[in-house]
N, C-alpha and C positions, 0 to 999 in steps of 0.2 A: 496174239490174235490180230488179224487185219481184216478190214472191211473195204471192199471195192464197190463203188457206185458206177455201174456201167450205164452210160447215158447215150441213148440213140438220139441223134440230132433232130432238131425241130424241122418243121416243113420248110422246104427250100423252093426257090424259083428254078425251074429247069433250064439248064444250059448244057450244051454238049461238053463243056470243059468241067470235068469232075472236080478238079482242085479248087476252082474259084467260084463255084456255084454258091450264091448267097442265100440267106434265109429270106423267106417271104415276110410280108408284114405280120401275118398270123404267126409265123415262126419266131419272129422277133418278140412278139408279145409272150409267146410260150417260153422263150429264153428267160424272161423276167420271172415267170412262174417256177422255172427250174431253180433259179437263184433263191426265190422265196422258200421253196421246199428244202433245199439242201443247205441253206445258210445255217440252220440250227444243228446240223449233223457233225460239227467240229472237224471238218475236212482239213487236212494238213497239206495235201498236194493235189494239184490238178494236172492231168495229162490229157492229150487230145491227138486225134488224127490231125494231120496237117491240112486237111480239106477245110475250106472256109466255113462251110455250114456247121461243121462240128466245132470248130473254134468259136464261132459266134454263139453257139448254144451254151457254152460254158463260160464265156467271157464276163457276163454280169456277175456270176458267182465268184469268179476270180477277183473282180474289182471289190466286191463286198467283203471278202475274207482276206484281201490283201496278199494273195498268192499269185505267182506267175503261172502261165499255162506252158507246160513243157510238151513240146511236140514229139510224137512217136510215130514214125512211118508205119510201124507194124499194126497200128490201129486204124489204118486207112481202109476204105471199103474194098472188097474183092473186085478185081478187074474181071468183069464178066466176059468181055471180048474186045478185040482191037477194032471192031466195027459195029455197025447197027445190028441189033438182034431182032429177028422177025416177031416171035411171040415171047415176050419177056417172062411171063408166068411159066410157060412150058419149059423154057430154057432153064430157069432157076430150079424148077421141080426136078428136071433131069439131073442137074448137078447135085442135088440132095440125094436122089435115088442112086446115082453112080458117082461116089465121092472122088474117084480117080479121073473122071471125064472132065475135059476142059474144052471150051469153045475156042475157035481160032484166036490165038493171041491172048487168051484169058487164063485165069487161074482156076484150077479144080478146087472143090471144097477141101480136099486134103491139103493142097499147097497153101491155101489161104488160112486154114485152121492152124497149120504149123507156124506160119508167120504171126498170126494173132496170139497164139499161146506163148511163143517165144517172147513177144513184147509184154504180155501180161506177167509171165514168170519173172522177166527182168525187172519190171516195176515193183512187183512184190518183194523181190530179193534186195533191191537197192533203196527202196523207200524207207525213210526214218519215221514216217507217219503211220499211224495205225488206221487212218481213214483217208482213202484215196478216191478221187473222182476221175473218171475216164470218159472223155467225149469220143464217141465212135459212131458206127453205122449199123444198120439193121442186120445185113447178112453176116458181117464179121462178128457182130455181137452174138447172134444166134449160134454161129459156128463155135465160138469160144465157149459159150455156155454148154453146148452140146458135147464138147470135148471134156468138160468137167464132170458132166453127169449123164449124158446120153439120152435125155428125154426132150431136148430142145431142138427139134428138127424143123422141117419145112413149114408145118402148120403153126408152130410157135412163131417163126419168122413172119408169116402172113398176118398173125394177130398182133404184132408189135405196132404201137402208135408212134407218131412223130410229134413231140419227142416221147420217149419212154425211159424209165429208170428201173433198174434192178439192183438190189443191194445184195452183194455176194459176201459170204463170210468164209474166212480161211483161218485154220488153226495152226498148230505147230508145223514148221517146215513147209508152209504154204499149202497144206492139205485142205482141199475144198470141203466146206461143211454144209453149205446150203445157199439158196437164193430166195429172195422175196421181192415181189414187185411193189414199188412204193409210189409209182405215178398213177394218179387217177384223174380223169377229166371231170 
């Protein structure tokens, strides 16, 4: 049996550069709270999206438990578009309603889900640890969870906090068994 802690990154300072967007002061404080909460969970490996805000959200935990952060491109956020998006909420809703649809230069929900699930399956298969933390992002997190169970859609995504943590259980052969939210403000 394996447990994966999917961790949506803490609040970040907006910059147009997705990869180097840092945590805000509030996000940095919440990263300490993430470490406080997960330090007792006996986590043996930490993986993260390569985006700075995701890495910063799990780095205090990594320091406390003495584990490196392993970067996994598959856990990066979905590329919404190659340019500005007029109405963010409407655009994201349409992508959830039409999983094959993609905005210009962006990823459809289907494409991003496949990428995220390949990364998750790879981590589950290769990890020697039974407890794994994964720093990631809201959209890709919701899409991976939706692929596992089918009830984590657009409204679930909208209800996620920054940060947020879901504990996912997997049985034999990586079979999904359930999810439980463990983050509470």
